[in-house]
C-alpha positions as CSV (number, residue, x, y, z in Angstrom):
1,M,0.0,0.0,0.0
2,F,1.2,3.6,-0.8
3,A,0.4,7.1,0.3
4,V,-1.6,9.3,-1.9
5,S,-0.4,12.8,-1.6
6,G,-3.8,14.2,-2.9
7,F,-5.7,14.8,-5.8
8,A,-7.7,17.5,-7.3
9,Q,-11.0,17.9,-9.3
10,I,-12.3,20.3,-12.2
11,Q,-15.9,20.5,-12.5
12,G,-18.6,22.7,-14.2
13,G,-21.1,23.0,-16.9
14,V,-21.0,23.4,-20.6
15,F,-23.8,26.1,-21.6
16,D,-25.0,28.0,-24.5
17,Q,-25.2,31.7,-24.5
18,K,-28.8,31.2,-23.1
19,K,-27.4,29.3,-20.1
20,Q,-28.9,26.1,-21.4
21,G,-26.9,22.8,-20.7
22,I,-25.3,21.3,-23.9
23,P,-25.1,17.5,-23.6
24,N,-22.4,15.2,-25.0
25,A,-19.8,18.3,-25.2
26,N,-16.4,17.0,-25.3
27,V,-14.2,18.6,-22.6
28,M,-10.5,17.9,-22.6
29,A,-8.0,18.5,-19.8
30,T,-4.3,19.0,-20.8
31,D,-1.2,19.5,-18.5
32,T,1.4,22.0,-18.8
33,T,3.4,19.6,-21.0
34,G,0.8,19.4,-23.5
35,K,0.0,16.0,-22.6
36,V,-3.9,15.2,-22.7
37,I,-4.7,13.9,-19.3
38,D,-8.5,12.9,-19.8
39,T,-11.4,13.8,-22.0
40,V,-14.9,13.6,-20.6
41,K,-18.3,14.3,-21.9
42,S,-20.9,16.4,-20.6
43,D,-24.2,14.9,-19.2
44,K,-27.7,15.7,-20.4
45,R,-27.5,19.0,-18.1
46,G,-24.1,20.0,-19.6
47,F,-22.5,19.1,-16.2
48,Y,-18.8,17.7,-16.5
49,I,-16.2,16.7,-14.1
50,F,-12.5,15.6,-14.0
51,K,-11.4,13.6,-11.0
52,G,-8.1,12.3,-9.9
53,L,-6.1,15.0,-11.5
54,R,-2.7,16.0,-9.9
55,P,-2.8,19.3,-8.4
56,G,-1.5,21.9,-10.8
57,K,-2.3,23.9,-13.9
58,Y,-4.4,22.4,-17.0
59,K,-5.7,23.8,-20.2
60,I,-9.5,23.0,-20.6
61,E,-10.9,22.8,-24.2
62,A,-14.5,22.4,-24.6
63,K,-16.2,21.3,-28.1
64,A,-19.7,20.6,-29.2
65,L,-21.5,20.2,-32.4
66,G,-22.8,23.5,-33.6
67,F,-20.6,25.6,-31.2
68,L,-17.1,27.5,-31.5
69,T,-14.4,25.7,-29.3
70,A,-13.4,27.3,-26.2
71,V,-10.2,27.3,-24.4
72,F,-9.1,28.1,-21.0
73,E,-5.6,28.5,-20.2
74,N,-3.9,28.0,-16.6
75,I,-6.8,26.7,-14.6
76,Q,-5.4,25.8,-11.3
77,A,-6.5,22.5,-9.8
78,N,-6.0,22.4,-6.2
79,K,-5.4,19.5,-4.0
80,E,-8.5,18.4,-2.1
81,D,-8.8,20.0,1.6
82,P,-8.2,16.9,3.9
83,D,-10.4,18.4,6.6
84,E,-13.4,18.3,4.0
85,G,-15.3,15.3,2.7
86,I,-13.5,12.8,4.9
87,G,-14.7,9.2,3.9
88,R,-16.8,10.4,0.8
89,D,-16.5,11.6,-2.7
90,D,-16.8,15.2,-1.9
91,I,-17.0,17.8,-4.9
92,S,-17.0,21.0,-2.8
93,S,-13.3,21.4,-3.0
94,A,-13.2,21.2,-6.6
95,T,-12.3,24.0,-9.0
96,R,-15.2,25.2,-10.8
97,L,-15.2,26.2,-14.4
98,E,-18.4,27.3,-16.1
99,I,-17.9,27.1,-20.1
100,V,-20.2,29.1,-22.1
101,L,-20.0,28.3,-26.1
102,K,-20.7,30.4,-28.8
103,P,-22.7,29.1,-31.8
104,A,-20.7,28.3,-34.8
105,N,-22.7,30.0,-37.5
106,V,-23.7,33.3,-35.9
107,P,-26.2,35.4,-38.6
108,K,-24.8,38.7,-39.6
């Protein structure tokens, strides 16, 4: 058995400009070396979560059919507070990132 120094989470929602959740959006987390760490899909409400990340900075990229890609640089994922959520999968210490995607074809 080995000791775990702590993990981090990034979570949030993927929304359109009317604040409606976008289901099945691809959300990708890339570390500072450019390595893709994980890719998740948003659920039917637009919610996504990355669990078990190493504490540090990440680039988060979100894509969905009919929308422009959104990229967020240097998103800090902090180690979970050991005093919070002991013995349960607590998301209260997760870094939150709400993503609003713009339509790909905006009428002029």
